[in-house]
N, C-alpha and C positions, 0 to 999 in steps of 0.2 A: 544821243541826239533825238530830236523829234523826227519822225519819219512819215512819209506818205509814199506809197508805191503802187504801181499798177502797170498793166500792159495796154498801151494805146497804140494806134497806128497813125503814122504821119509819113507820107511818101514812102510807104513800105517798110519803114523802120519800126522795130519793136524797142520800146524804151523801158528801162528800169530807172526810176527817179528816187533819189535819196535827198531829203531835206536835213541838213546837218546843223549841229550846234556850234561846231568850229572852235573849240578851245580846250586844251592845247592840242589834243588829238581829235581829229574828226572821225567819229565812229558812232555807234558800233558798226560792225561790218554789214554791208548791204549785199543781198543776193539779187540777181536778175537773170532769168533764163532768156537767152537770146538765140533764136533759131534761124532767122532769115537775114541774109546779107542785104545792105550793109549793117553790121552788128555794132550797136553803140550803147554805152551806158552813160547816162547824164546825171550829174549830182547838183543839187541846189543847196548852197550853204545857208540861204535865207538872209545873208548879210555879207558885207565885204570881208574877205579873209586873205591872209597871206599863206600860201602853200609852199612847202619845201620838199616833200617826199610823197611817194605813192607806194602803198603796201598792198600787195595782192596775195590772197590765199584762195584755194579752190577746193572743191569737193570731188565728185566723181568725174567732172569734166573741167578742163582748165585751158587757159590761154597761154601760149608760149611766147607771144610778142604782141606789143600794142603801142599806139600813139596816144598822146595826151593833148587836149585842146582846152582853152579857157575862154570865158566870155563874161561881159558885164551885163548884157541884155538878153542873152540866149538866142540872138539872131546873128551877130557878127562873132566869128570864132577865130582865135589865133592858135596855131599849132606850135607846140614847144619845139624849138629848133636846136640842132647840134651843128653850129656853124651856119652854113647856108641851107642845109637840108633838114627835112623833118627828122626828129629824133625817134628812133625805134627802141623801145624799152624791152628788156628781157623779162619774160613772164615765168611761169612755173614749168617744171619738168615732171612733177608728180603732185598728188593732191594734198599732202600733209604739211610740207615745209613752206612757210610763207616767204615771199621774196620782196625785199625792200629796194626801191629805186629812188635815187636822189635827183631832183630836177637840177638842170645846169645852173639856174638862178632861181630864187624864190619868185613865185608868180602871185600877183594880186588880182583877184577876180571874185565874182559871186558864183559863177557856174563853172563846172568842170565836166569834160566829156572824155570818156575812154573809148578808143576805137581799136578793137582787136585786129591784128594783122594775120596771125596764125594761131592755130589751136589744136589740141588733141581731138582729132576729128572722129567722133562717134555719133554725130548727129545733133549735138547741142553744146552750149557753153554755159557754165555757171561761174560767175565771177563774184568774189568777195573782196570788197575794196575798202581800204582805210586811207584817209588823207592826213598827213602830219602837217600842222601849221599853227597859226594863231589868229585871233580876231583882230581886226583893225578898227579904229574909231570911225563911226559913221557920222559925217558932218550934218546930215539931216535928221539923225536919230530915228530914222524910219523903222529900222529893223531891230531896234533895241529891245531885247528880251521878249520878242514876239513868240508866243506859244512855248515859252520856256518855263519849266517847273522849278520853283524854289522851295526851300524848307526853312522853317524857323527853329527846328530842333538843333540844339548845340551839341553836336556829336562829332566824333573823330572820323571824318570822311576821308579815308585813305586806304591803300592796300597795306596790310600788315603781314610781314614775314613771321616766322615762327617765334622769334624772340620778342618782336613787337606785339604779337598776339598774346603771348604769356604776360607781358607787361600790362597790356590793356585789361586783361582779366584781373590782375592784381589791383589796378586802379579802381575798377568797379567794386571789388571786394572791400577795399578800404573805404570807399564812399558809402557802401551799404553793408557793413559787417553783420548786421542783425538779420538780414534776409538773404545773404549769399554765402556760398561755400564753393571753393575750388577743389576739384579732385581729378583723378585720372582713372581711366578704365583699362589701361595697359600701355604697351609701347608699340611703335611702328617697327618695320623691318630694320630700319636704321637706328633704332633706339630712341626716337623722339616720343615723349609721353603724349598720350591722347587725352588732352585736357577737356574737362567739362565744367560748366558752372551751374550750380543748383540755385534756384531762386524760390524761396518759401519763407513763411513766417517762423518756421522751426527747421532751419536747414540742418541736414544730417540725420533726420529721423522721419520714418513713415508715420503719418498720423491716421488713425482709424477713421475711415469715411472720407478721406481726402484723396482725390484721384491723382495719378502720376502722368505727366505729359513730357514729351521730348521733341526737340528739333535736332536733326543730324544734318551736317553739311560737309562738303568736301570729300565725298566718297571717290569722286573723280577729282584729282588734285588740280586740274586745269579749269574746273568750273568754280571760279573764285567768287562769283557774285553772292552765292548762298553763304559762303564763309563770312563775307563782310556784312551781309544782312543780319546774321546771327550775332555778330559782334556789336552791331548797331542796336539790335534789339535788347541785349543785356544792359547796355548803357541807358537806353530809353526807359526800360522798366525800373531801373534803379533811380533815375532822375525823377520820374513821374511818381514813384512811391514816396520819395522824400518831399515832393511838392503836394502830396495828399490828393492826388488824382483819384477820385472815388472808384472809378472803373478799374484802374490798375491796382489799387489797394485791395479791392475785393478779389481780383484775380490772384494776386500773390498770396493772400491769406487763405484762400479756398482751394489752391492748387499747388502741387509740388512740381515745379518746372525744371527740366534739365535741358541744357543747351550744349551740344557737342559741335563746335564750329569747324573742326578739321579732322575728319576720320582718316585722311590720307595725307599727312603732312610731308612725307617724302616726295610724293608726286607734286604737291603744291610748290615745294622749294624749287623743283625743276621749272615749273611754269613761271614762277616768280622771277627767275633769272632771265627768261625771255621777255617778260613784261607783257602788257596788253598788246603791244605792237607786234612782237615776234613770237608770242606764245603758241600760235597755231591752234588747230582744232583738236590735237591729240597729245601734244607734249605735256607730260605730267598726269595724263589720264589714269594710268595704271600705277600700282604699287611699285616699290623698288624692285621686287622680284617678278614684275610683269603680270600681275593678276588684276582683273577688273572686279573690284569689290561688289559692284552693283549686282552681279550675277554669280557670286561666289558662295552663296548660302546653300544648304542642302535642299535638294529637290524633294519636297514632301508632297507636292501635288500628285506625282505619279503614284506614290504609295497609297494615297487616299483614293484616287480614281480606280486603280487596279482592284482595290478592296471592294469598292462599290460595284464594279463590273462583275467580280467573282463573289457573289453574295455569301457563299459558304465560308469566306474568311473575313467578311465585313466586320464581325464582332472583334476581331483581333486589331483592327485599326480604327480608333475612335475618330469622331469628327472634329476633334480639337486636341491640343497638346500632343500632337503626333511626335513620337520619339525620333531623335536624330539617328540615322543609320550608323552602325559601328564603324564602317569603313571611313566615314567622314571624320570620326573622332581620332583616327589613327594618326601618328606623327608623319607618316609617309603621304598622307592625302594632300592634294594640291589646294591647300586652304591658307589664305593669308593670315598672318598673325593679327592683323587689324580686324579681319572677319571673326576670328575666334574671340577677340576682345569684346566685340559688339554682342555676340551671342551670349557670352557670360554676363554681360551687363544687363541684357534683356531678360535673362533667366533670374537674375538677382532682384530686379526692381519690377513690381507689378504694373508696368505701363498700361494705360488704357487707350491712349491715342498718341500718334506720332507722325511727324512729317519729315521726309528727307528731301532737302533742297538741292535741286540740280539746275543745270543751265543749258542754254542753246535753244530753248523753246519757251513759249508762253502757254502752258496748259497744266492741268492737274490730272495725274494718272492714278487710277485706283485698281485694285486687284480684281480678278487674278491677272497676273502678268504673263502667264503661260497658257497656250492653247491646249485644249483637251484632245482635239483630233490630231492624229498622227499626220505628219508630212505637210501640215499647214503652217504658214508663217504669220497669218493674220486671221483672227476669228474672235468674236465676242466670247468671253469666258467669265461669266458672272459668278460671284460667290453667293452663298445663301443670304448674305447681308447686303446684297446689291443695292437695295434702296437706301440703306444707311450710308454706304460708301458714296453713292451718287450725291446725297445731300452734303456729306463732308467735303467732297470735291467742289461742289457748287458754292459752298460757304466761302471758300477761299477765292475761287475764280470770280464770283460776282462782286466781291468787294475789292478786287484788284482794279487799278485804274485803267488797265488796257485789255485784260484777258477777254472780256466779253464785249468790248467796244467794236461794233460792226464797221466803224470807219477806219480802223487801223489796218495796216498791211500785215500779211502773214510773215512769220519770221523767215521761213524758207520755202517749202513746197506744200506743207500740210496746212489745211484750213480748219482749225479747231473751234472757230467761232460758231460754226453751225451746230456744235454740241455744247454751246455755252461755256467754252473754255475747259471742258473736261473730256476725258477719254478713258475707256477701259483699256488697261495696259496691253492685254493680248490682242485686242482689235487694232492696236497701233503697230506693235511688233512683238513677237513672242520672246520671252526671256525665261529660261529655266533657272531656278535657284535665286530668285530675286528676294530682296529684303522684305518687300511688301507681302509676298506670298508666305515666306517663312514666318514672319511675325504673326500673321493671321492663323496659320496652322499649328504653330508651336507654342505660342503665348496667347495672352488675352488681348494683345495690342492690335488695334486697327491702324495700319500704316499706309500712307499715301506718298507718292512722289510728286513734288511740287517743282515745276520748271519755271523759274522766277524771272527769266529774261532771255531775249533772243541771243545776246552776246554772252559767251561763257566768261570772257575776261574783259569787261568794259574798262575804259579809262577811269581813273579815280575822279575826274571832273564830272563824270556821269553818276557817281554814287549817290549824291543828294536826290537826284530825280528818281533813281531806282528805289531808294528808300521810300520816297513818297508814293511810288507805285505800289509797294508791297506792305507798307507799315500797317494799314488798317486790316488787311487780310491776314497778316501774321498774328494779330491780336484776336481777330474773330475766330480763326481756326483753333487757337488755344481754348477759347471759350466753349467750343463744341464738346470738350471733354465732360461738360456738365449736362449733357443731354442724355435722356434715357432713364434708367432706373439704377438705384444703388441701395446698399443695405449691408446688414451683417447677419451671418448665419451662426446661431448659437445653440448650445445644448441647454438642458433644463437648469443647469447651474449658472447659466449666463456666460459661459466661456465660449469664445469664438472657435469655430470649427474650420481648420485649414483644409484646402483642396476639396471643398464641397463643390459639387457640379451644379451650375445654374443653367437650366434648359428653358427655352422659350418655345411654346407650341407653334408649330408651323415654320420654324427656322432650324434647319439642320446644322446648327453650329452652337456648341456650348462654350461656356467659360468656367473658370474656377475661382474660388475664394482665395484671398491672400493668406499669409501666415496668421493674421489676427481674425480671420473669418469674414473680413469685409470684401465687398465686390462692387464692380461697376459694369453695367451692361448698356452699351450704346444702342439706342433705339429711336426711331422716328415717332412722332406723336401718334397715339392710338391706345387701344386696350389690349393687354396681353395676358395670357395664361402662363404663369411662371412656376417652375418646379425646382425645389432645392433638394438635393440628395447627397448622402455621404455614406461611406462604408461603415456599417455597424449601426446605422440610424434609419428610422422610418422616414421616407420622403414626405415632403409637404408641398402642397400646391395652393396658389392663390392668384387672384386677378390683380394686376398692377396697371394703373392708368398713367400714360405719359402725355403731358400737356404741351401746348405750344410755347409757353413761357420758358425762359431760360432757367435751368435748375433741374437736376435729376430728381425723380420721384423716389421717396424712401419706401423700400419694400423689404422688410426684415423677415427672417424665418427663425423659428425655434423648432429643433428636431429632437425627438425622443429616441432613445436607444431601442434597438430591436430586442425581442425576448432573449435570443441567444446571446447577444452582446451583454445584456444585463446579467444573465446567469454566469457568464464568464467573469464579469466584473466582481460579482459577489464571491465566487469561489476563490479568485485571486486575492480578494481582500482578507479572506480567512485562511490563506496559506495553502489552498488546495488547487491542484492543476485541473483545468477544465478537461473533460473527457470528450474526445472527438466523437461525432455521431457514428461513424463506421465501427469504432472500437466498442462503443456502447451497445450497438446491435449485436456484435459477436458475443459480448459478455452475457446479454440477455438470452441469446440462443443456447449458450452453454448451460445456464441455469435451468432452462426448460428441459434440456436433454437429461440433466441429472435428476430432475423431479420425475420425469417419465420412467427413468431407470430404477 
C-alpha cells in the first residue's frame, strides 16, 4: 500500500495514519507508537472498501483488547457492535503470534479506527495492523488509482512455493537456454535443493576478465519479498535480453550473474503455510534445526582484531583470506548445512560483489556488522574499504523509489533517511559471524545486506509495486561490479598466476587472483599505487587510474621469477634436486675444515 504516517496532536490524541491500497489484503503492516490516552490508530484506505477482518501482530509492546470504528468522512464514527453493545476484540498475548479477528458483518467505509482497551503495560503500545477486505466501485471515480504504482513488465507476480519456484526457474531456462543455467549449491536440512540460476553469455564457465556477481535471498525464510524480487529479476533479464535491450545485453555479456532465491527453503515453507496474513514476524525465520543463517558464519573479525592488537602475531593473520577456524569445520559445530553450502559456493566461485536481500526495513547495510569494542551493542565499525562500501550502498539506496525519499514514513522506529538510506551494520546493531563480514575477510567478495521493504511478507497484490520500487536499483547495483580496476597477473611465459596478492597503497585489505590469474578490485574514482606479488616471483608496482565512467580500468602485471625460484626450476629441469640454503652452508663449512686440515 502507499503510506503516509506521522505523529500529530489533536485533542491530546496521538495518531498513526496508514493510507492503504485495499485489495485484497490491506497491508503491509503499519506501526504506530501510542503513548498517551486515549490511544487510537486511524487508517485511511484512500477509497471505499469493504472490510471483513482485522489482523494484529505486535513487537515488544502489544494490545490485549481493542474496539473497531469506521467512518466515511473521518468525522462521524460508527463502532462495530456485538448485538446492542460495543464489540471488544481479543488482542495479543505475546509479541510473535498474530491474532485474526473476524468482524460480525463486513463493513463498508473509507476510514477505520482502532481503539485499544487494554495492553501489556510497560509504558507504550506498538500496533501492527492489517485489514482483510476488497475494493468497491467508486461511483465518482475520485479515488481511482490515486498514488498507485503500476508496472508494464509481463512477469509472474505471485508468491511461489518450492515446487513453483523450481518450475519458474525451468521456464526461464527454456526461454533463454543460451544465457541461463540451473544448478544447486547443496541441500537444506530437510533435503530441499538450494537452487541457483546463472545468467551469462557463456553459462557454466568462468571467463577470464569477466567478474562474478551474486544475489542471495531468503536466508530468513519468512522474508519473502527478496525471494520474489530475485525470481522477477531472472525473468526480467531473460525477457529484456531477448528484446535486445542494449543495457541488459551488455550486462549479461560482460558479467557472470548468479541468483540464489531461497537459501532457507525449509523456513520459507513454514512461512508460506501461514501466508502474508498469519506469517508473523518470525515464523520461518530460522532453519529447520533452529539456526539463524544471517549470523551463522565464522567470526573472523575477532581473529583479525586480536592480531592487530597483539602486533607480535600480526604476521600470522593476514588482512584478507583469513582461514576458517578448525572448530567451525568440525561436524559437531553448530553450523547449518545451508551455511556450509554457501561457504563452499563462495570459495569455489571468485565473486567480486554480492547482495543478500532481506526484509522488514528500507535500508542498505554495509560491513563491518560487528562492533570492535567489547560490551557495546552499537558502534560504527568501518572496514578499510569504507568509502567503497558507502558508495555501493548508496548506489542501491539512491535508485530505489523510496529509500531516500524524505516524504516517506519510517518503516518502524529507525529513521535511515538521514543517512541517505544506508547504514554501517555495527552502528545499527552488532552481529558476530555475519555473511557480510565473512565474505570480506575470507574471500574477495564485497557483500552488503539490502533490506528491500518494510513488510517481510507483503500480499502478492503488492508485488508489482515492490518490483517497481526495486527494479532499477537491482540493476544498478549489479553494474557496480564493473567499477575499480581489473587485470591479469602473468609470468613471462604469459601464463596466469593464481593466488597472487593485489595490494593497494593506503588500503589495509588485499585481494587475490583467481585460478586463471585474473582479478577485480573494487575502488572509487582516483589514482592508486597497486602492487602484485606472488610466492616465487618478484613483486611489481604501478599506478592505476580509476575514472568516473562505468567500466573497470585494465591494470595487468607481468612478474618475473626470483633468482632462487629460477635456480630451482633449472635444477628440476635437469633432474637435480635443489639444495636448501642451510644444507649448502653446512657443506661449504665441511669443505673449508677439510682444506684447513
